[in-house]
C-alpha positions as CSV (number, residue, x, y, z in Angstrom):
1,M,-11.7,-15.9,-33.7
2,S,-9.5,-18.2,-34.0
3,R,-6.0,-18.6,-33.2
4,A,-2.8,-20.4,-35.1
5,S,-2.5,-24.2,-32.8
6,G,-0.4,-23.6,-30.1
7,T,0.0,-19.5,-30.7
8,P,-1.8,-16.9,-27.5
9,A,-3.9,-14.5,-28.3
10,A,-1.9,-12.1,-25.6
11,V,1.0,-13.4,-22.9
12,V,0.1,-12.4,-19.6
13,A,3.2,-12.4,-17.1
14,E,4.5,-10.7,-13.8
15,C,6.9,-8.5,-12.6
16,D,8.4,-7.5,-9.0
17,V,10.2,-4.6,-10.1
18,A,11.6,-4.9,-6.9
19,T,13.9,-8.2,-7.4
20,V,15.1,-9.0,-11.3
21,I,13.3,-7.3,-14.1
22,P,12.9,-10.2,-16.9
23,A,12.8,-10.2,-20.4
24,I,9.3,-11.0,-21.9
25,A,10.0,-13.2,-25.2
26,A,7.3,-13.0,-28.2
27,P,5.5,-15.9,-29.4
28,R,4.9,-14.0,-32.8
29,A,4.9,-10.1,-33.6
30,D,2.9,-7.4,-32.5
31,I,1.3,-9.3,-30.0
32,R,-0.2,-8.1,-26.6
33,A,1.4,-8.6,-23.2
34,L,-0.7,-7.7,-19.5
35,V,2.2,-7.6,-17.0
36,L,1.4,-7.4,-13.3
37,V,4.0,-5.4,-11.6
38,R,4.6,-5.2,-8.0
39,V,7.2,-3.6,-5.8
40,F,8.1,-5.4,-2.8
41,T,4.8,-8.1,-3.4
42,E,2.6,-5.2,-4.0
43,P,0.4,-4.9,-6.7
44,I,0.5,-1.9,-8.3
45,A,-0.8,-1.9,-11.9
46,V,-1.2,-3.9,-14.6
47,V,0.5,-2.5,-17.6
48,S,-0.5,-3.2,-21.3
49,L,2.3,-3.9,-24.0
50,T,2.8,-4.5,-27.9
51,L,5.0,-7.0,-28.0
52,P,7.9,-6.4,-31.1
53,A,9.0,-9.9,-33.0
54,A,11.9,-10.1,-30.9
55,G,10.2,-9.8,-27.4
56,L,11.5,-7.1,-24.6
57,S,14.1,-6.9,-23.4
58,A,14.4,-6.5,-19.6
59,A,15.9,-2.9,-19.9
60,E,12.8,-1.8,-22.0
61,L,10.2,-3.8,-20.1
62,A,11.9,-1.0,-16.8
63,R,11.7,1.9,-19.1
64,A,8.0,0.4,-19.7
65,I,7.0,0.1,-16.5
66,V,8.2,3.6,-15.1
67,A,6.6,5.2,-18.1
68,E,2.8,3.9,-17.0
69,T,3.9,4.2,-13.3
70,E,6.6,6.3,-12.0
71,P,4.3,8.0,-9.5
72,Q,3.5,4.8,-7.5
73,L,7.4,3.8,-8.2
74,R,8.3,6.9,-6.8
75,E,6.4,6.7,-3.5
76,R,7.0,3.4,-2.5
77,F,10.8,3.7,-3.1
78,E,10.9,6.4,-1.0
79,D,8.8,5.4,1.7
80,C,11.5,2.4,2.3
81,G,14.7,5.0,2.3
82,L,15.4,4.6,-1.6
83,T,16.5,7.7,-3.8
84,W,14.0,7.6,-6.9
85,T,16.4,8.4,-10.2
86,G,13.5,7.9,-12.6
87,E,15.0,4.7,-13.9
88,L,14.4,0.7,-12.5
89,P,17.5,-1.3,-10.9
90,L,17.3,-4.6,-13.9
91,A,18.9,-6.7,-11.1
92,G,16.9,-5.7,-8.3
93,V,16.8,-3.3,-4.9
94,T,17.8,-4.1,-1.3
95,P,15.9,-1.0,0.8
96,P,17.4,0.4,4.3
97,R,14.2,-0.4,5.9
98,T,11.4,-2.6,5.6
99,P,8.3,-1.3,3.5
100,A,5.1,-0.2,5.0
101,F,2.9,-2.5,3.3
102,L,5.4,-5.3,4.3
103,Q,5.2,-4.3,7.9
104,S,1.5,-3.6,7.8
105,R,1.4,-7.2,6.4
106,E,2.6,-8.7,9.8
107,H,-0.1,-6.6,11.7
108,I,-2.9,-8.1,9.5
109,V,-1.5,-11.6,9.9
110,R,-1.6,-11.9,13.3
111,D,-4.6,-9.1,14.1
112,G,-7.0,-10.0,10.8
113,P,-10.7,-11.7,11.8
114,A,-11.0,-16.0,11.3
115,M,-12.2,-16.6,7.5
116,T,-13.8,-19.3,6.6
117,V,-12.6,-19.6,3.0
118,A,-15.8,-21.5,0.5
119,I,-15.3,-23.0,-3.0
120,C,-18.9,-24.1,-4.1
121,T,-18.0,-26.4,-7.1
122,H,-19.9,-28.3,-9.1
123,D,-18.3,-31.4,-11.4
124,R,-14.7,-29.4,-12.0
125,P,-12.1,-31.4,-9.8
126,D,-8.9,-30.9,-12.1
127,S,-9.3,-27.2,-11.4
128,L,-10.7,-27.9,-8.0
129,A,-7.7,-29.2,-6.9
130,L,-5.5,-26.6,-8.3
131,A,-8.0,-23.5,-6.7
132,L,-7.7,-25.9,-2.9
133,R,-3.8,-26.1,-3.5
134,S,-3.9,-22.5,-3.4
135,V,-5.4,-21.8,-0.5
136,C,-4.2,-24.2,1.4
137,G,-1.0,-22.7,0.8
138,Q,-1.9,-19.2,2.1
139,S,0.1,-17.9,4.8
140,Y,-2.8,-16.2,7.1
141,E,-2.9,-18.5,9.7
142,R,-6.8,-18.0,10.8
143,L,-8.5,-20.1,7.6
144,R,-11.0,-22.9,7.2
145,I,-11.7,-24.5,4.2
146,L,-15.2,-25.3,3.0
147,V,-15.9,-26.9,-0.2
148,V,-19.1,-27.0,-1.0
149,D,-20.4,-29.9,-3.3
150,N,-23.4,-28.7,-5.9
151,A,-25.6,-30.8,-6.8
152,P,-22.5,-33.4,-8.0
153,S,-22.9,-35.9,-10.6
154,D,-20.3,-38.4,-9.2
155,S,-18.1,-38.8,-6.6
156,R,-14.7,-37.0,-8.1
157,T,-15.1,-33.6,-5.9
158,R,-15.4,-35.7,-2.8
159,E,-12.0,-37.4,-3.7
160,V,-10.5,-34.4,-4.4
161,V,-11.3,-33.1,-1.2
162,A,-10.1,-36.7,0.5
163,A,-6.9,-36.4,-1.1
164,L,-5.8,-32.8,0.1
165,A,-7.7,-33.4,3.4
166,A,-4.8,-35.6,4.1
167,G,-2.0,-32.9,5.2
168,H,-4.7,-30.0,5.1
169,D,-7.9,-28.8,7.2
170,I,-10.9,-29.0,4.7
171,D,-14.3,-29.6,5.2
172,Y,-16.8,-31.1,2.7
173,A,-20.1,-30.4,2.5
174,L,-22.9,-31.4,-0.1
175,E,-25.7,-28.9,-1.9
176,R,-28.1,-31.4,-3.7
177,R,-30.1,-27.9,-4.7
178,P,-28.3,-27.2,-7.9
179,G,-27.7,-23.5,-8.0
180,L,-24.3,-21.2,-6.8
181,S,-26.8,-19.3,-4.7
182,W,-27.7,-22.5,-2.7
183,A,-24.1,-23.9,-2.3
184,R,-23.5,-19.8,-1.4
185,N,-26.0,-19.8,1.5
186,R,-25.2,-23.7,2.7
187,A,-21.2,-22.3,3.1
188,I,-22.6,-19.5,4.9
189,E,-25.2,-21.8,7.1
190,L,-21.9,-24.2,8.2
191,S,-19.3,-21.5,8.5
192,D,-17.8,-20.4,12.1
193,G,-15.3,-17.6,11.2
194,E,-16.6,-14.0,11.5
195,V,-15.9,-13.6,7.8
196,V,-17.5,-15.8,4.8
197,A,-14.7,-15.7,1.6
198,W,-15.5,-17.1,-1.4
199,V,-13.2,-18.0,-4.6
200,D,-14.8,-19.8,-7.7
201,D,-13.4,-23.6,-8.6
202,D,-11.5,-22.3,-12.0
203,E,-9.1,-20.2,-10.5
204,Y,-6.2,-19.9,-8.0
205,C,-5.3,-17.4,-5.5
206,D,-2.5,-15.4,-5.3
207,A,-0.1,-16.1,-2.5
208,W,-0.7,-13.1,-0.3
209,W,-4.7,-13.5,-1.0
210,A,-6.6,-14.5,2.0
211,S,-3.8,-11.5,4.0
212,E,-5.0,-8.9,1.6
213,I,-8.7,-9.5,2.0
214,A,-7.7,-9.4,6.0
215,R,-6.4,-5.8,5.1
216,G,-9.0,-4.3,3.5
217,F,-11.4,-5.3,7.1
218,V,-8.6,-4.4,9.4
219,E,-7.8,-1.1,7.8
220,V,-11.4,-0.1,7.7
221,P,-13.0,-1.6,10.4
222,Q,-15.9,-0.6,9.6
223,A,-16.3,-2.6,6.5
224,D,-19.3,-5.3,5.9
225,G,-17.6,-6.9,3.2
226,V,-14.0,-7.0,0.8
227,T,-13.9,-7.8,-2.8
228,G,-10.7,-7.8,-4.8
229,T,-8.9,-8.4,-8.2
230,V,-9.8,-10.7,-10.9
231,M,-6.7,-11.4,-13.1
232,P,-6.4,-13.6,-15.9
233,S,-4.8,-16.6,-15.8
234,E,-4.1,-17.0,-19.6
235,L,-4.8,-15.5,-22.7
236,E,-4.9,-18.5,-25.1
237,T,-7.5,-17.7,-27.5
238,Q,-9.3,-14.6,-28.4
239,S,-12.2,-15.4,-26.7
240,Q,-10.4,-14.8,-23.6
241,L,-8.8,-12.0,-25.1
242,L,-12.0,-10.1,-25.9
243,F,-13.5,-11.4,-22.4
244,E,-11.2,-9.6,-20.6
245,E,-11.1,-6.7,-22.4
246,Y,-15.0,-6.4,-21.7
247,G,-14.5,-6.9,-18.0
248,S,-10.4,-6.3,-17.3
249,V,-8.8,-4.6,-14.6
250,R,-7.2,-1.9,-16.7
251,R,-10.9,-1.0,-17.6
252,Q,-12.7,-1.4,-14.1
253,R,-11.2,0.1,-11.2
254,G,-7.7,-1.0,-11.4
255,F,-5.2,-1.0,-8.5
256,D,-6.7,2.1,-6.6
257,R,-8.7,0.9,-3.2
258,A,-12.2,2.0,-3.3
259,V,-14.5,2.1,-0.3
260,F,-18.2,2.5,-0.4
261,S,-20.6,3.5,2.0
262,P,-23.7,5.4,2.7
263,A,-21.2,8.8,2.6
264,T,-20.4,7.8,-0.9
265,R,-24.4,7.2,-2.2
266,R,-24.2,10.6,-4.3
267,E,-20.6,9.3,-6.1
268,Q,-22.2,5.6,-7.1
269,S,-25.4,5.0,-6.2
270,P,-25.7,1.2,-4.8
271,L,-28.0,0.5,-7.8
272,Y,-25.4,0.6,-10.4
273,P,-22.6,-1.2,-10.5
274,L,-20.4,0.2,-13.3
275,P,-17.8,-0.4,-12.3
276,P,-18.9,-3.2,-10.2
277,F,-18.2,-2.9,-6.5
278,G,-16.7,-6.6,-6.9
279,I,-17.4,-9.9,-8.0
280,G,-18.3,-13.3,-6.4
281,A,-14.8,-15.2,-7.7
282,N,-12.8,-13.2,-4.8
283,M,-15.3,-11.5,-2.5
284,A,-15.7,-11.7,1.5
285,L,-18.8,-11.1,3.7
286,R,-19.2,-10.6,7.4
287,R,-21.9,-13.1,8.7
288,S,-23.4,-10.1,10.2
289,A,-24.2,-8.4,7.2
290,L,-24.8,-12.2,5.1
291,E,-27.5,-11.9,8.2
292,R,-28.8,-8.8,7.0
293,I,-29.5,-9.3,3.7
294,G,-30.9,-12.8,4.7
295,G,-28.1,-14.8,2.4
296,F,-28.1,-15.3,-1.5
297,D,-31.1,-15.0,-3.9
298,C,-31.3,-18.4,-5.3
299,A,-33.3,-17.4,-8.0
300,L,-30.3,-15.7,-9.4
301,G,-26.8,-16.9,-10.4
302,A,-25.2,-19.5,-12.0
303,G,-27.3,-23.0,-12.7
304,T,-30.9,-20.6,-12.8
305,V,-31.7,-19.2,-16.1
306,S,-30.8,-15.8,-14.7
307,R,-27.3,-17.0,-15.4
308,T,-25.4,-14.7,-12.9
309,A,-25.3,-11.6,-10.5
310,E,-26.1,-13.1,-7.3
311,D,-23.1,-11.4,-6.1
312,T,-24.3,-8.1,-7.3
313,A,-27.2,-8.1,-5.7
314,A,-25.4,-9.3,-2.4
315,L,-23.2,-6.5,-2.6
316,S,-25.7,-3.7,-3.5
317,A,-28.1,-5.1,-0.4
318,V,-25.3,-4.9,1.4
319,L,-25.2,-0.9,0.5
320,M,-28.6,-0.3,0.2
321,T,-29.0,-1.6,3.8
322,G,-26.6,0.6,5.1
323,G,-23.1,-1.0,4.6
324,T,-19.7,-1.1,3.7
325,L,-17.5,-2.3,1.2
326,V,-14.2,-2.3,0.3
327,Y,-12.2,-3.1,-3.1
328,Q,-9.1,-4.0,-1.7
329,P,-6.8,-4.7,-5.4
330,T,-3.7,-6.4,-3.5
331,A,-5.8,-9.4,-2.6
332,I,-5.3,-11.4,-6.1
333,V,-7.0,-14.5,-7.6
334,H,-6.6,-15.6,-10.9
335,H,-9.5,-16.7,-13.4
336,R,-9.2,-18.9,-15.9
337,N,-12.2,-18.0,-18.4
338,R,-13.7,-20.3,-20.8
339,R,-11.7,-20.6,-24.2
340,E,-13.9,-21.8,-26.6
341,Q,-15.3,-19.2,-29.2
342,D,-18.9,-20.3,-29.2
343,V,-19.0,-19.9,-25.7
344,L,-18.1,-16.0,-25.5
345,R,-21.4,-15.2,-26.9
346,D,-23.5,-16.9,-24.4
347,L,-21.3,-15.5,-21.8
348,L,-21.9,-12.1,-22.4
349,I,-26.4,-13.2,-23.1
350,G,-25.8,-14.2,-19.7
351,H,-24.2,-11.2,-17.8
352,G,-26.9,-8.6,-19.2
353,R,-29.7,-11.9,-18.3
354,G,-28.0,-11.5,-14.9
355,L,-28.0,-7.9,-14.8
356,G,-31.9,-7.5,-15.8
357,A,-32.8,-10.3,-13.2
358,F,-30.7,-7.9,-10.6
359,Y,-32.9,-4.7,-11.4
360,T,-36.0,-6.8,-11.3
361,S,-34.7,-8.8,-7.5
362,M,-34.0,-5.2,-6.2
363,L,-37.4,-3.8,-7.5
364,M,-39.1,-6.6,-5.9
365,R,-36.5,-6.2,-2.9
366,Q,-37.3,-2.3,-2.2
367,P,-39.8,-1.7,-4.6
368,S,-39.0,2.0,-3.3
369,C,-35.8,1.8,-5.4
370,I,-38.0,2.7,-8.9
371,T,-37.2,6.3,-8.4
372,E,-33.7,6.1,-7.6
373,L,-33.6,3.6,-11.2
374,L,-35.6,6.5,-13.2
375,A,-32.8,9.0,-12.1
376,L,-30.3,6.2,-13.5
377,A,-32.0,5.5,-16.5
378,P,-30.2,8.3,-18.8
379,Q,-26.8,7.2,-17.6
380,A,-27.6,3.3,-18.1
381,I,-28.2,4.2,-21.8
382,K,-25.3,6.5,-22.0
383,D,-23.2,3.5,-21.1
384,Q,-25.1,1.1,-23.2
385,F,-25.3,2.5,-26.3
386,F,-22.9,5.7,-26.7
387,R,-19.0,5.7,-27.1
388,S,-18.8,8.9,-24.4
389,G,-20.4,6.3,-22.1
390,R,-18.7,4.5,-19.1
391,R,-19.2,1.0,-20.8
392,L,-18.7,1.6,-24.6
393,G,-16.2,4.2,-24.0
394,R,-13.5,2.0,-22.3
395,L,-14.0,-0.7,-25.1
396,D,-11.5,-0.5,-28.2
397,Q,-13.5,0.4,-31.2
398,S,-12.7,-3.1,-32.9
399,F,-14.8,-4.7,-30.3
400,P,-17.5,-7.0,-31.9
401,R,-20.8,-5.5,-32.1
402,E,-22.6,-8.1,-32.1
403,L,-21.3,-9.5,-28.3
404,L,-22.2,-6.1,-27.4
405,W,-25.7,-6.9,-29.3
406,A,-25.9,-9.9,-27.3
407,N,-25.5,-8.7,-23.7
408,R,-28.0,-6.7,-24.9
409,L,-30.5,-9.4,-25.6
410,G,-29.9,-10.9,-22.1
411,L,-30.3,-7.5,-20.7
412,V,-34.2,-7.3,-21.9
413,Q,-34.5,-11.0,-21.0
414,G,-33.1,-10.6,-17.3
415,P,-36.8,-9.9,-15.7
416,F,-38.4,-12.7,-17.7
417,V,-36.1,-15.4,-16.5
418,Y,-36.0,-13.9,-13.0
419,A,-39.5,-14.7,-12.9
420,R,-39.0,-18.4,-14.0
421,A,-35.9,-18.6,-11.8
422,R,-38.2,-18.1,-8.6
423,V,-41.0,-20.4,-9.3
424,H,-38.3,-23.0,-9.8
425,A,-36.3,-22.1,-6.2
426,R,-39.5,-21.9,-4.4
427,R,-40.0,-25.8,-5.8
428,L,-36.6,-26.5,-4.8
429,R,-36.5,-24.7,-1.2
430,G,-38.5,-27.7,0.1
431,I,-35.9,-30.3,-0.8
432,P,-33.1,-30.8,1.8
433,S,-29.7,-30.0,1.7
434,V,-28.2,-33.4,1.9
435,P,-30.0,-37.0,1.4
């Protein structure tokens, strides 16, 4: 799964069709490109293209975007008084009136909820600095920034926060107990806003990320939580490209808002997160909902043998207790997946472990859900093992089978490792968060 040094596995690009449409250079022939398409800053799609050796000219890119997104483009052009001709002007457009999306953003910034943005981190000072700068640069003013330093091996995280806090309001907190859920719960304990939002320490936020998270809460007032889109910040290696294919925005929920509530339970069970309701790398929850579900399960998530799924368990618990979640696709973060070839198999084992552990945790939280889980079993088997299912059906035929079996291996391990993780969590519970 290696690539020649200096040659990316795929190209990641952005294009706002209301401004100048760029050309895209090709570092080699037949390379894929993922293009995030916006209209007047609003993200509407990710277009996947294969670049010829000469790359794509601006006109060729414009035609490719129209071919995949014409209904969305027509709607947004006509919304602001522009006549849709079926073609994109290469030099941009000036709308006769302000697009409704931009008008509503002004309302969102003014009336959105107060948020604590928590970044839980463990020994990643360089990537943390990038994440912090992106949050500090948000135009949404009702933000408090909190860094939770989880079981650090040195003082570098504290030093990064101190250096950036000179010009921004950033709070630092220590959580000695290792594990992402411990750090998430520490953030809840220290937050003072109506909403707690999380981003990871290996990503950076879109310029309007906080405003778009707030949009979900404002436009769906009953929302207990809002999740957003996770885009790759790079696709430099084949491993990154395969991981993106496995869980990409194009193969998950795309750019259509989705609202989950008791009314949608027949359409998608809270116990069946495929496609996911959202992920912890880009989610926000009301404090009232977090208190209702008892915070995050410390036997799940990074830093435990369960590896992942503390976010899945929390989101599902919100739904299981009658709450409402909003997938707000315009709230975007850019995530850097691990580059190393030998990490991908381990990552997919971890995702499988987390899923198996998640189901075990839900059974322990609410044993009566066994009936619903048994009813979901045929769909789960179809999705895991058959091309007609939603999991395999969205993957290319060339996706390595050994990676799929690694994920299934982790799924089988999940219940056993969750039992170990619960014992370990009980031991840690008696240790104070700070010295």
